[in-house]
C-alpha positions in Angstrom: -5.1 32.9 -5.7 -8.4 32.1 -7.5 -10.7 29.3 -6.4 -10.1 25.7 -7.0 -13.3 24.6 -8.7 -11.5 22.4 -11.2 -9.4 20.7 -8.5 -12.5 20.2 -6.3 -14.3 18.5 -9.2 -11.5 16.0 -9.6 -11.2 15.4 -5.9 -14.9 14.7 -5.7 -14.5 11.5 -7.7 -15.1 8.5 -5.5 -13.9 4.9 -5.7 -14.6 1.4 -4.4 -12.1 -1.3 -3.4 -11.4 -4.4 -1.2 -14.6 -6.2 -1.8 -15.6 -9.1 0.5 -18.4 -11.4 -0.6 -20.9 -12.7 2.0 -22.8 -15.9 2.4 -26.0 -14.4 1.0 -24.6 -12.8 -2.1 -23.9 -9.3 -0.7 -20.6 -7.5 -1.1 -19.0 -5.4 1.7 -16.3 -3.0 0.4 -14.5 0.2 1.2 -15.3 3.5 -0.4 -14.4 7.1 0.2 -17.9 8.2 -0.6 -18.3 9.9 2.8 -14.9 11.6 2.6 -13.0 9.0 4.6 -12.5 5.2 3.9 -15.8 3.6 5.1 -17.3 0.1 4.7 -20.4 -0.1 2.4 -22.8 -3.0 1.9 -24.3 -3.7 -1.5 -27.0 -6.3 -2.0 -27.6 -5.8 -5.8 -30.9 -3.9 -5.3 -31.8 -0.7 -7.1 -31.6 1.5 -4.0 -27.8 1.1 -4.1 -25.1 0.5 -1.5 -25.5 1.6 2.1 -22.7 2.6 4.6 -22.1 0.1 7.4 -21.5 3.0 9.8 -22.0 6.7 9.7 -18.9 8.1 11.4 -15.7 9.9 10.3 -13.3 7.3 11.6 -11.0 5.8 8.9 -11.4 2.1 8.4 -8.2 0.7 7.0 -9.3 -2.9 6.6 -12.0 -5.3 7.7 -12.9 -9.0 7.9 -16.2 -10.9 7.8 -17.0 -13.6 10.4 -17.5 -17.1 9.1 -21.1 -17.0 10.0 -21.6 -13.9 7.9 -23.2 -11.9 10.7 -20.4 -9.7 11.8 -17.7 -7.5 10.3 -14.6 -6.6 12.3 -13.3 -3.2 11.4 -9.7 -2.0 11.9 -9.9 1.7 12.6 -7.6 4.5 13.8 -8.2 8.1 14.6 -6.2 11.1 13.3 -3.9 9.0 11.2 -2.2 7.6 14.3 -2.2 4.0 12.9 -2.9 2.7 16.4 -5.6 0.4 15.1 -8.5 -0.6 17.3 -10.9 -3.3 16.4 -14.7 -2.8 16.3 -17.3 -5.4 15.4 -20.5 -4.3 13.6 -23.5 -6.6 12.9 -24.4 -6.7 9.2 -28.1 -6.8 9.9 -28.8 -4.8 13.0 -25.7 -2.5 12.7 -25.0 -3.1 16.4 -21.5 -1.9 17.3 -19.1 -3.6 19.7 -15.6 -2.3 20.6 -13.3 -5.3 20.8 -10.1 -3.7 22.0 -9.7 -1.2 24.8 -6.1 0.0 24.5 -6.0 3.1 22.3 -2.3 3.5 22.9 -1.6 0.1 21.2 -1.7 -1.3 17.7 -4.0 -4.3 17.1 -3.6 -6.3 14.0 -6.6 -8.5 13.3 -5.7 -11.9 12.1 -8.4 -14.5 11.5 -11.5 -16.1 12.9 -11.7 -19.5 14.5 -14.1 -21.9 12.9 -16.8 -21.2 15.5 -17.1 -17.6 14.1 -17.0 -16.1 17.6 -13.3 -16.3 18.6 -10.5 -14.7 16.6 -6.7 -14.5 16.7 -4.7 -11.3 16.5 -1.4 -9.7 17.4 -0.8 -6.5 19.3 2.1 -4.5 20.7 0.6 -4.0 24.1 3.7 -5.1 26.1 6.2 -2.4 25.1 4.9 -0.6 22.0 7.5 -2.5 19.9 7.0 -6.2 19.9 3.7 -7.8 18.7 2.4 -10.8 20.7 -0.3 -13.3 20.1 -3.8 -12.9 21.5 -7.3 -14.5 21.2 -10.4 -12.3 21.3 -14.2 -12.8 21.2 -16.9 -11.0 19.4 -18.7 -10.2 22.7 -15.9 -7.7 23.4 -14.4 -9.5 26.5 -10.7 -8.7 27.3 -8.2 -10.3 25.0 -6.4 -13.4 26.2 -2.7 -13.6 25.6 -1.3 -16.9 24.2 2.1 -18.0 25.7 4.3 -19.6 23.1 7.3 -20.6 25.2 9.2 -17.4 24.6 8.6 -13.7 24.3 7.9 -12.7 20.7 10.3 -9.9 19.6 9.5 -8.0 16.4 6.4 -7.7 14.2 4.1 -10.7 14.0 0.7 -11.2 12.3 -1.8 -14.0 12.0 -2.6 -14.9 8.4 -5.0 -17.8 9.2 -6.4 -20.2 11.8 -6.3 -23.9 10.9 -9.7 -25.6 10.1 -9.7 -27.7 13.3 -9.3 -24.5 15.5 -6.4 -26.1 17.3 -3.5 -24.3 15.5 -2.7 -20.8 14.4 -0.6 -19.7 11.5 1.8 -17.0 12.6 4.0 -14.8 10.3 7.1 -12.9 11.5 8.5 -9.9 9.5 12.2 -10.1 9.9 13.0 -7.5 7.2 11.1 -6.0 4.3 12.2 -8.9 2.0 12.4 -11.6 4.7 9.5 -13.3 6.5 9.2 -16.5 8.5 6.0 -18.7 9.0 5.2 -20.7 12.2 2.5 -23.0 13.3 1.3 -22.5 16.8 -0.3 -25.6 18.2 -2.6 -24.6 21.1 -3.4 -26.5 24.3 -7.0 -27.3 25.3 -7.7 -23.9 26.8 -5.8 -21.9 24.2 -3.7 -20.2 26.8 -0.4 -21.8 25.6 1.0 -22.9 22.3 4.0 -24.6 20.8 5.9 -23.0 18.0 7.0 -24.9 14.9 9.0 -23.2 12.2 7.4 -24.0 8.8 9.7 -22.1 6.4 13.2 -23.1 5.5 16.1 -21.4 7.3 17.4 -19.5 4.3 15.8 -16.0 3.8 12.9 -15.3 1.6 9.7 -13.2 1.4 6.4 -14.9 2.1 3.3 -12.9 1.2 -0.4 -13.5 0.8 -0.3 -16.5 3.1 -3.4 -18.7 3.0 -4.5 -22.1 4.2 -6.0 -24.8 2.0 -6.9 -27.4 4.5 -3.7 -27.9 6.5 -1.5 -26.9 3.6 0.1 -23.4 3.6 -0.1 -21.5 0.4 1.8 -18.2 -0.3 3.7 -16.2 -2.8 7.4 -16.2 -2.2 10.7 -15.1 -3.8 12.8 -17.7 -2.0 15.5 -18.9 -4.4 13.8 -17.0 -7.2 14.1 -13.6 -8.8 10.3 -13.2 -8.7 7.5 -14.2 -6.4 6.2 -17.7 -7.2 3.1 -19.5 -5.9 4.3 -22.0 -3.4 3.0 -24.6 -0.9 4.3 -25.9 2.4 2.9 -29.3 3.6 5.6 -30.2 6.1 8.1 -28.0 7.9 11.0 -26.8 5.8 9.7 -28.3 2.5 8.6 -25.8 -0.1 6.9 -26.9 -3.4 6.6 -24.5 -6.3 3.1 -24.6 -7.8 3.2 -21.8 -10.4 5.6 -19.2 -11.6 5.6 -16.4 -14.2 8.0 -13.8 -15.8 7.0 -11.3 -13.1 5.8 -11.4 -9.5 2.8 -13.5 -8.6 1.2 -10.9 -6.3 -2.2 -11.9 -4.9 -3.6 -15.3 -4.0 -7.1 -16.4 -3.1 -8.0 -20.0 -2.3 -11.6 -21.1 -2.6 -13.3 -23.8 -0.4 -13.7 -26.1 -3.4 -9.9 -26.1 -4.2 -10.0 -23.5 -6.9 -7.3 -20.9 -6.8 -7.0 -17.4 -8.2 -3.8 -15.3 -8.4 -2.5 -12.2 -10.2 0.7 -11.6 -12.0 2.5 -8.2 -12.2 3.3 -7.8 -15.9 5.2 -4.5 -16.3 2.9 -2.9 -13.7 -0.4 -4.2 -15.0 -2.2 -7.1 -13.3 -3.0 -10.3 -15.1 -5.7 -12.4 -13.4 -5.4 -16.3 -13.4 -7.9 -18.8 -12.2 -7.1 -22.5 -11.6 -10.6 -24.1 -11.6 -11.3 -27.1 -9.5 -7.7 -27.9 -8.9 -7.9 -30.0 -5.8 -4.5 -31.6 -6.2 -2.2 -28.8 -7.4 0.7 -31.1 -7.9 -1.0 -33.4 -10.3 0.0 -32.8 -14.0 -3.5 -33.6 -15.3 -5.0 -31.0 -12.9 -3.4 -28.1 -14.8 -6.3 -25.8 -15.7 -4.8 -22.3 -15.5 -7.0 -19.8 -17.3 -6.1 -16.1 -17.9 -9.2 -14.0 -17.2 -9.7 -10.8 -19.3 -10.2 -7.8 -17.0 -10.0 -4.0 -17.6 -6.4 -3.0 -17.9 -5.2 -1.8 -14.5 -4.0 -3.0 -11.1 -5.9 -5.5 -9.0 -5.3 -4.9 -5.3 -7.7 -7.3 -3.6 -8.9 -10.8 -4.5 -11.4 -13.0 -2.6 -13.7 -16.0 -3.2 -17.2 -16.2 -1.9 -17.7 -18.7 0.9 -19.2 -21.3 -1.5 -16.3 -20.9 -3.9 -18.6 -19.9 -6.8 -17.8 -16.2 -7.2 -14.5 -14.3 -7.2 -14.6 -10.7 -6.1 -11.8 -8.3 -6.9 -11.1 -4.7 -7.6 -9.5 -3.0 -10.5 -7.8 0.4 -10.4 -7.1 1.8 -13.8 -6.0 5.3 -15.1 -9.2 5.7 -17.2 -11.4 5.8 -14.1 -11.6 5.2 -10.4 -11.2 1.8 -8.7 -14.3 -0.4 -8.8 -15.2 -3.9 -7.4 -15.9 -6.7 -9.9 -17.4 -10.1 -9.7 -16.5 -13.2 -11.7 -18.8 -16.2 -11.6 -17.7 -19.8 -12.1 -20.2 -20.0 -15.0 -17.4 -18.5 -17.2 -19.0 -15.2 -18.0 -16.9 -12.1 -18.3 -16.2 -10.2 -15.0 -18.9 -7.6 -14.3 -18.6 -4.4 -12.2 -20.5 -4.7 -9.0 -20.0 -1.0 -8.1 -20.3 2.2 -10.0 -18.7 5.1 -8.1 -19.4 8.7 -8.5 -17.3 10.2 -11.3 -18.3 13.9 -11.1 -19.6 13.8 -14.7 -16.3 12.6 -16.2 -16.1 9.9 -18.8 -13.2 7.5 -19.5 -12.2 9.6 -22.5 -11.6 12.7 -20.3 -8.7 10.9 -18.5 -5.2 10.4 -19.9 -3.6 6.9 -19.6 0.2 6.7 -19.4 2.7 5.0 -21.7 5.6 2.9 -20.4 9.0 4.3 -21.0 12.5 2.9 -20.3 15.0 5.5 -19.5 18.8 4.7 -19.4 20.5 5.6 -16.2 24.2 6.5 -15.6 25.3 2.9 -15.6 23.2 1.7 -18.5 20.4 0.3 -16.3 17.0 0.8 -17.8 14.6 2.7 -15.5 10.9 2.0 -16.1 8.7 5.1 -15.9 5.0 5.8 -16.6 4.6 8.9 -18.7 1.3 10.8 -18.7 1.6 13.3 -21.6 -0.6 16.3 -21.4 -2.7 17.3 -24.5 -1.0 20.6 -25.2 0.3 22.3 -28.4 2.8 24.4 -26.5 5.7 22.9 -24.4 4.1 21.9 -21.1 5.4 22.0 -17.5 6.1 18.6 -16.0 5.9 16.9 -12.6 8.3 14.1 -11.8 6.3 12.1 -9.2 8.5 9.7 -7.1 6.6 6.9 -5.3 7.1 6.0 -1.6 8.4 2.8 -0.1 11.1 2.5 -1.3 9.6 -1.0 -1.5 6.9 0.2 -3.9 6.1 0.6 -7.5 4.6 3.4 -9.6 1.8 1.7 -11.5 -0.9 2.8 -14.0 -3.7 3.6 -11.6 -6.2 6.4 -11.2 -4.9 9.6 -9.6 -7.2 12.6 -9.3 -4.2 14.8 -8.7 -2.4 13.6 -11.9 -5.6 14.0 -14.0 -6.1 17.5 -12.6 -2.6 18.5 -13.6 -3.1 16.9 -17.0 -6.3 18.8 -17.5 -4.2 22.0 -17.0 -1.6 21.0 -19.6 0.9 19.7 -17.1 2.6 16.3 -17.9 3.5 13.8 -15.3 6.3 11.2 -15.2 6.3 8.5 -12.5 9.6 6.6 -12.5 10.5 3.3 -10.8 14.1 4.0 -9.8 16.3 1.1 -8.6 15.0 -0.3 -5.3 11.5 -0.4 -6.6 9.5 -3.6 -6.4 8.0 -5.4 -9.4 11.2 -5.9 -11.4 12.8 -8.7 -9.5 14.7 -9.2 -6.3 18.0 -8.0 -7.6 16.5 -4.7 -8.8 14.8 -4.3 -5.4 18.1 -4.5 -3.5 20.1 -2.1 -5.8 19.5 0.9 -3.4 20.3 -0.8 -0.1 22.2 1.3 2.5 25.3 2.8 0.8 23.9 2.1 -2.7 21.1 4.6 -2.2 23.1 7.3 -4.1 22.7 5.2 -7.2 18.9 5.6 -7.0 19.5 9.4 -6.7 21.5 9.2 -9.9 18.5 7.4 -11.5 16.3 10.3 -10.6 18.8 12.7 -12.2 18.8 10.6 -15.4 15.0 10.6 -15.4 14.9 14.4 -14.9 17.3 15.0 -17.8 15.2 12.8 -20.0 12.0 14.7 -19.2 13.7 18.1 -19.6 15.1 17.0 -23.0 11.7 16.0 -24.5 10.6 18.6 -27.1 7.0 18.8 -25.7 8.3 19.7 -22.2 9.2 23.1 -21.0 12.6 22.4 -19.3 12.3 25.6 -17.2 9.2 24.4 -15.4 10.0 20.9 -14.1 8.9 20.1 -10.6 9.8 17.2 -8.4 7.0 15.7 -6.2 6.8 12.8 -3.8 5.6 11.5 -0.4 7.2 9.5 2.3 10.3 7.9 0.7 9.3 9.9 -2.4 9.6 13.0 -0.2 13.1 11.9 0.6 13.8 11.6 -3.1 12.4 15.2 -3.6 14.8 16.5 -1.0 17.7 14.5 -2.4 17.0 15.8 -5.9 16.8 19.4 -4.7 20.1 19.1 -2.8 22.2 16.7 -5.0 21.3 18.4 -8.4 19.4 21.5 -7.6 19.8 23.1 -11.0 17.2 20.8 -12.6 14.1 21.9 -10.7 11.9 25.0 -10.7 10.2 23.9 -7.4 9.7 20.9 -5.1 6.7 19.4 -3.3 7.7 17.2 -0.3 4.9 15.4 1.6 5.6 13.4 4.9 9.2 13.0 3.7 12.4 11.9 5.3 15.2 14.6 5.4 17.5 13.2 8.1 17.9 9.4 8.1 19.4 9.4 11.5 16.6 11.4 13.3 14.0 9.5 11.2 15.3 6.1 12.5 15.7 7.4 16.0 12.1 8.8 16.2 10.0 6.5 14.0 7.6 4.1 15.8 9.7 1.6 17.7 8.1 -1.4 16.0 9.2 -0.1 12.6 12.8 0.7 13.4 14.4 -2.7 12.7 12.5 -3.1 9.5 13.6 0.3 8.2 17.2 -0.3 9.3 17.4 -3.3 7.0 16.7 -0.9 4.1 18.5 2.4 5.1 21.3 1.2 7.4 21.8 0.6 11.1 22.1 3.4 13.6 24.7 1.2 15.4 26.8 0.4 12.4 26.0 2.8 9.5 25.8 6.3 11.0 28.3 7.8 8.6 26.4 6.4 5.6 23.1 7.7 7.0 24.6 11.1 7.6 26.2 11.3 4.1 22.8 10.4 2.5 20.7 12.8 4.5 19.5 15.8 2.5 19.4 18.0 5.7 23.2 18.0 5.6 23.2 19.5 2.0 20.4 21.9 2.7 22.6 24.9 1.8 22.5 23.7 -1.8 18.7 23.9 -2.0 17.6 26.9 -4.0 14.2 26.0 -5.4 11.0 27.0 -3.6 9.7 24.1 -1.5 6.3 23.1 -0.3 6.3 20.9 2.8 3.2 19.0 3.9 3.1 16.8 6.9 0.6 15.3 9.4 1.3 16.0 13.0 0.3 12.5 14.0 2.6 10.7 11.6 3.9 7.5 13.3 6.2 6.6 10.4 8.0 9.8 9.5 7.9 12.1 12.5 6.6 15.6 12.0 10.0 16.9 13.3 11.4 16.0 9.9 9.3 18.7 8.3 10.2 21.2 11.1 13.9 20.6 10.4 13.6 21.6 6.8 11.4 24.6 7.4 13.8 25.9 10.0 16.8 25.5 7.8 15.1 27.2 4.8 13.8 30.0 7.0 17.3 30.8 8.2 18.5 31.0 4.6 15.5 33.0 3.2 14.6 30.3 0.7 10.9 30.5 -0.3 8.9 27.7 1.3 5.6 26.8 2.8 5.1 24.4 5.7 1.6 23.0 5.7 0.8 21.0 8.9 -2.3 18.8 9.2 -3.4 18.4 12.8 -5.7 15.5 12.3 -3.7 13.5 9.9 -0.8 11.1 10.0 1.3 9.7 7.1 -0.6 11.5 4.4 -3.9 13.3 3.9 -6.8 10.8 4.1 -9.8 13.0 4.9 -11.4 14.7 1.9 -11.5 18.2 3.5 -7.8 18.0 4.2 -7.1 16.8 0.7 -8.9 19.8 -0.6 -6.9 22.2 1.5 -3.6 20.5 0.9 -3.8 20.1 -2.9 -5.4 23.6 -3.2 -2.4 25.0 -1.4 0.0 23.0 -3.6 -1.8 24.4 -6.7 -1.4 27.9 -5.4 2.3 27.3 -4.6 3.1 25.9 -8.0 1.2 28.6 -9.8 3.2 31.2 -7.9 6.7 29.7 -8.0 6.7 27.4 -11.0 4.4 29.1 -13.4 1.9 26.3 -13.5 -1.6 27.0 -15.0 -4.2 27.6 -12.3 -7.9 27.4 -12.2 
């Protein structure tokens, strides 16, 4: 095939996200400017931002020390997700490894008030269960904290109490069920006593923060949507704010001011509660909606003095950028301006929100990116991963590339997606998953029936759980698709659960079904057992280091199609895990997909 100059231009667009304000007015944020997510530091000067480190190791997240001198990076190599912690000095750029177990996952939690010690969890004992540790910025060996029993499952540390004598600990019981504990430490921090803070009935607790000794969180306990809640004594939950949609993000400033976002039909709405020291006082209600660019806010943080709110906005009309909002009341201002490869906002196409009726009358929300074309256009149905996820109106270089070629894109939120209430999110659990497949068929019929779409050139595309949906669509109703693109997807629910990382298995069984109890359901819903029905050409992309969906899933499909002579391409990535993160790999992967769809689906190609 011809070169991929157009695609390369779209993939060269950069973005900025996850901004952290420092004590001295700088902002540390993540950017893919160097081809892999890397921390950058911006001080407002004309010479622009500088990378904190010059290496090719992916940084998935980071945290600033209370003193403002150090940044702790969470990094993994080759997409393995076995995160190691590294401290980097903001001034000298000195680098200190903080963990020395590359076979284990380390989840950074929070700093103690002294700014030197920090709490974290890690699965060092058996690769499955995460236990509590205390580390130090000098890189000494982590100290385990004994809490009276062995911790079993996935635990994380949302915060350390202001007095440094207690740690807030979160347990992930299931995707929609978490529990919060206070760990009261003894004098040498080697032992702690657990106190359950959340009520016994199940509920999700996300975005957990401390305001003094009070726990703040977003929670869907006894509610269809996530609300802003507080816990001041064990088992007692107070609702502070609610909205006709999920309250998603929460940031608590040192002066008592709060900020939160509301998911309104996929778009983020930013709220700030200024100077609200007593959130339960009726005369303290000062909830203001802040006008921001229309898009999705994925991170929200206050500066240490509580004067400036830093957040990012990802919108379809341009790449994600970091913004600042001052308490002076001025409109939010962009703190970053990422490289846009010469494109302007008018070059990109924003989607419209559709509601598509499914087999049982349920309305399926879907974002429709309509190509500017006089002739009927090919279409891609792009199914999101998760399934606890939501297709939202954010920037996608791949979507915009397809749109520039005259290919329309529809991104549905089939039942089981988040963002539409707890009931909707559970409509695909275990044996009900086939109803989500029927949603996909309804969406596909709708797309094919639109007059501006060429029904003979409809492709289904997705990654992870979206890859499962691709395989299900191609095997449950194969007559609808010209081709499929499956990335890091599940094809056999049994082998997936058996071989996924041990720490993930229990969480995934809550969604898909138990290996011990539901094998017949898992088998019936596995596309690999219907592979003889698949006729459309299939592209399969997978990272060999994937800890979530094992590479063996891709091999199963390729072997089955090879034996039947079905056109397919297996595209392995040796230095990737659950998706293509590195820019060189993205160029190779999406270039290969472009060639494949041009050959087998008649897509335009440049």
